[in-house]
N, C-alpha and C positions, 0 to 999 in steps of 0.2 A: 504494500500500500504506500501511497505517497505520504511524505512527512507532513504533518499538520502544521499550519501556520501559527506563529506565536503572537501575531498582532490581533487586536480585537477592535470592535466598534467601527468597522469599516462601514461607510454610509451604505444604506440599503440599496439605493439606486446603482451605486458602483458595483455592488455585489451582483445585482440582477443583470447588469450589463456584462459583467465578467463571466457570468454563468452561460452566456450565449456562445462563448468561445468553444470551438470544437477541439477535441483531442486529435492528435496526429501521430504519426509516421514511421524504417528499418535501416540497415547500414550498408551502403554501397561504396565501392572504392573509386567510382568514376565521378568525374566532375562535369559530365554532360548535363546541362540544365534540364534536358528532357527526362532525366532519371529522377528529378525531384518529384516528390509525391506527398499527398495529404495523408497517406496511410503508412508512411515510412517506419514509424516507431510503434505501430499498432500492436505488434507482437513482442518486440524487443524492449520497449519501454512505454507502455500504454499510458502511464501517468505523467509523461514528460511535460506536456503542456500545462497540466494541472499544477505541477511543481513550480514551473516558471511563473504562472499566473498568480499563485499565492504569494510568492516572494515579491513580485512586482507590486501587488496590492499593498503589502506591508510597507514597501519602500516608498511608494508614492504617497501613501497616507502619512508617513513620517516626514517626507519632504517632497512636495510636488515637483521640484526641479529635477528629481530623479527621472521623471518621464523624458524630459528634454535631453538629459545626459545620455540615456540609452538610445534614443532615436539618433542622436548625433554620432554616437559610436558606430552604429550600424551603417550610417551613411558614409562615414570616413573609412570604414572597413571595405565597403563595396567598391569604392572609387580607386582602390589600389589592388590590382590583381584579382578583382572580384571579391565576393563575400566569402572570405576564407579565414576570418578570425585573426588575420595578420596584425591588425591594429592593437590587439591585446598582448602581443609578445613583448616581454621585457628584454632589455639589452643583456647580453651575456658575453663571455670571452669570445665566442665563435659566431655571434649573431648581433647585428645592429638592428634594433626594432624601429618602429615608426612613431613612437611616442614623442620623440624630440623633433619631429617635422615641424615646419613653421606654423602650420595650422592646428597642430596638436599640442605642442609644448605649452605648459601653463594654462591649458585651455580645456582639453578633454578631461572629463570626470566620469565616475561610475564604475571604475575598475573593481573597486571593493565589492560593489553590488553584484557584478558579474561573478566574482570569486565565490560569493555566498550562494548564488544560484547554482553554480557549477558543483559546489560541494554537496548540495542537496541532490542534484542529479546523479552524481557519482555514488552517493550512498544508496540510492534507489536502483540505479542501472549502471554499474561500473563499465566504463569504456564504450558507451553506446552513443550518447548524444553529443554532437560536436559543439564547440564553442561558437562556430559560425551560425549554426541553427539556433542556439541559445539566444544570440543577439537578434536574429530575425523574429523569433517568437516574442521575445521581450519587448522589442520595438513596437510590435502590434499591440501587445497588452498595455504598454505605456501610453499609447495613443488613446485607446478606449477608456482607460482609467481617468483621463483628464477631459473626457467628453467627446473624443474623436470617433472616427468610424471603425468598424470591424472589417477584417478581411481574413480569408483562409490563407495560411502560410504553408506553401510547399516546402518540404524539408528533405534532407538527405545530403546536405553540404558536407565537405570535408575541411578540416583545418590545415592550413598551409604549414610547411616545415621551414619556410623562409619568410622574410619581410623585405620591404624596399623603402628605405628612407628617401632615396632619390625620387622614386615614383610618387611617394606621398607628397613631396615638395612640389612636384611638377603637375600632378593630376588633380589634387583636391582644389576646388574653387576657393578663391580668397575674396574678402569683402572689398578690396580695392580694385579688383579687375573690371575691365570694361565689358560692355554687353557682348561684343563679338567673341571675346575670349571665353566668356561664360558659356555661351551657346556651343562653342567648339568643344569645350570640355565635356559637356553632357552628350553631345552627338557622338563623341569618341567612345562613349560607354554604351552606345546603342539606345540612348534615351532621347526622346523628342523634345521639342520646344514646350509642348503641353506638359510633359513629364517634369521639365525643369521648373516651370511655374508652380505646378502642383506640389512638388517636393519642397521647394523653398517655402511653401505655405506652412510647413512645420515650424517656421520661425515664430508663429503665433504663440508658442510657449517657450521661446528661446530667450536667453540673456546674452548680451554681447559685452566684451571687454572694451574699455575706453580706447585702447590701442587700435582697435578695429573700426571705431567710428569717429575718431578724432578728426581725420581728414574730411569726413562728410560734414560734421557740424560746423567746422571752421572753413568749409568750402562752399558748395552750392546749395546747402540746405535752404537758405532764405529764398534763393531763386526758384527752386522746385516747389516750395510751399507758397510762392507768390506773396511773400511778406505778410501773410495772414496774421492777424493779431493773436489768435489762440496758438498758432504755430510758434510765434515769437516767445510766448510764455513757456511753451514746451522746450524750445531751444535754449532758453535761459537756464532751465532746470538741468538740461543735458550738459551745458557748459559748467555748471556748478559741480556736477558729477565728474566731468572730464575736462580739466583745465588744459591750457595749451602745453604745459609742461608738467610731467608727473601724473600720478594716479592711473598708470597704465592698466592696472588690474581691477579698477573699479568697474562695476557692471551696471547696465541699464537694460530693461526689457525691450525686445524688438516689437512687441505689441503692448503699448502702454495703456490700452483700454481694458483688456482682459488677459493679463500675462500668464495666468495659470489655467486658462481654459482653452482647449483646442477648438477654435472656431474660425470664422472668416474675417474677423475684425482687422487682422493684419493687412488684408488687401485694401481696406478703406484708407489706411495710413499711406499706402502707395499712391492712391488716387488723390489724396490731399497733398501729396508731395512731401510727407513727413517721415518717410521710411528711414530707419536708423542707419542702415548700411548702404553704402554706395551701390553695391552689387544688387541689392533688392530694389532700390529706387530706379535703377537703370531699366528694369523690366517694364516700367511704366513711362519714364521720362525720356529715355533714349530716343533719338531721332530714328534709330533703326528698329525700335521696339513696337512697331505698329501691331504685329501679331500678338506679342506678349501683353501689350496694353489691353487688347481686346479680351484676352483670357483673364487678366486681373479684374477687369470690369465684370466679366461673367461670374467669377468666383465671389465677388462682393455682392452681386445681385442674387446669386443662387448658391447658398451653402451646400445644398444637396449635391449639386454638380461638382463642387470642390471636393466634398467627401468621397464621391465616387471616383473621381480622377486621382485623388491622392491614394486611395486604396489600390487602384489599378497600377499606379506608378510605383508604389512600394513593392508590389509583387514583381513588377518588371525589373526594378533595380535589384531586388533580392535574388532574382534568377540569374544574375551575372555571377558565374562561377569561375574558379581558377582552373584552367585546363591542365595544369601540372598535377592536379590531384592532391593527395595529402593523407591525413590520418585523423583519428579522433583523440584529441589531447586529453590527458588526465588532469592537467592544470592548464587553464587558458593562458597563463603567463609564459609557459615554457614548452618547447617541443619535447615529445616523448624521448626517453633515453633507452 
């Protein structure tokens, strides 16, 4: 049986929503995405999703930011050699991990939560559930626990035996990059313009460090927000949080309306020209962004359309696998010995 959760008093609505999650999935050594399956662990670890769900419910109840931490880990994992758990590897004498990449260092969080979930999975089903699958399932559960959509998670991924600091530095999108570069990076992963806008919508529950939005608030923020009075008040608060010099690690929500709720309010901020990150605002304000601007407007007008596209895009991104194959790690931080 699955280990019971130690947390209590989880809101009834959250529990009811979480109970809608289906159990999943077996273990293949191929990284062909067509081998991913909803029934992969049905015989080898039928309680896998239940275990992940219970631990995520506890973690999000304790700190709602854990939802964003896990979603971001999954995204950064999938953008480097596919969804293979490489982002979770620690540096060793023989391996340089990805945790010190420009977009990861002093930024990615949630590793201890992953360790906790993995320990529960190993206690129940030793050597069966990969860390890459753990992240994919946990990202789905994280989303639904803060009000977002549900989707079925195909599983059967393997954990990589290597990592790539160089590819993490080159392939993960950055807040300062221009519109054309951002689209190119998503297209290179087989993700469409719609996928890009939908996936970036997860910033609705995200926080950003001052170092990532300083250029934006001391740059074209006033121009894109058309010097609106309410935007000026918001900008003043941002500048208090993030001065011209210092305070690099201070944070501000990317959705200042409902920062702990997964909804479509983030897209309204882009329409108003008050997006916190340059890379986000570019989707609406760039002269090249006529297609993305239309999608932003669609998602603000129709939250159901946003939820559907986000779910579809998360599955699509999660199906990017590492063709080199791999293993099922005993610890997500280290390759098996």
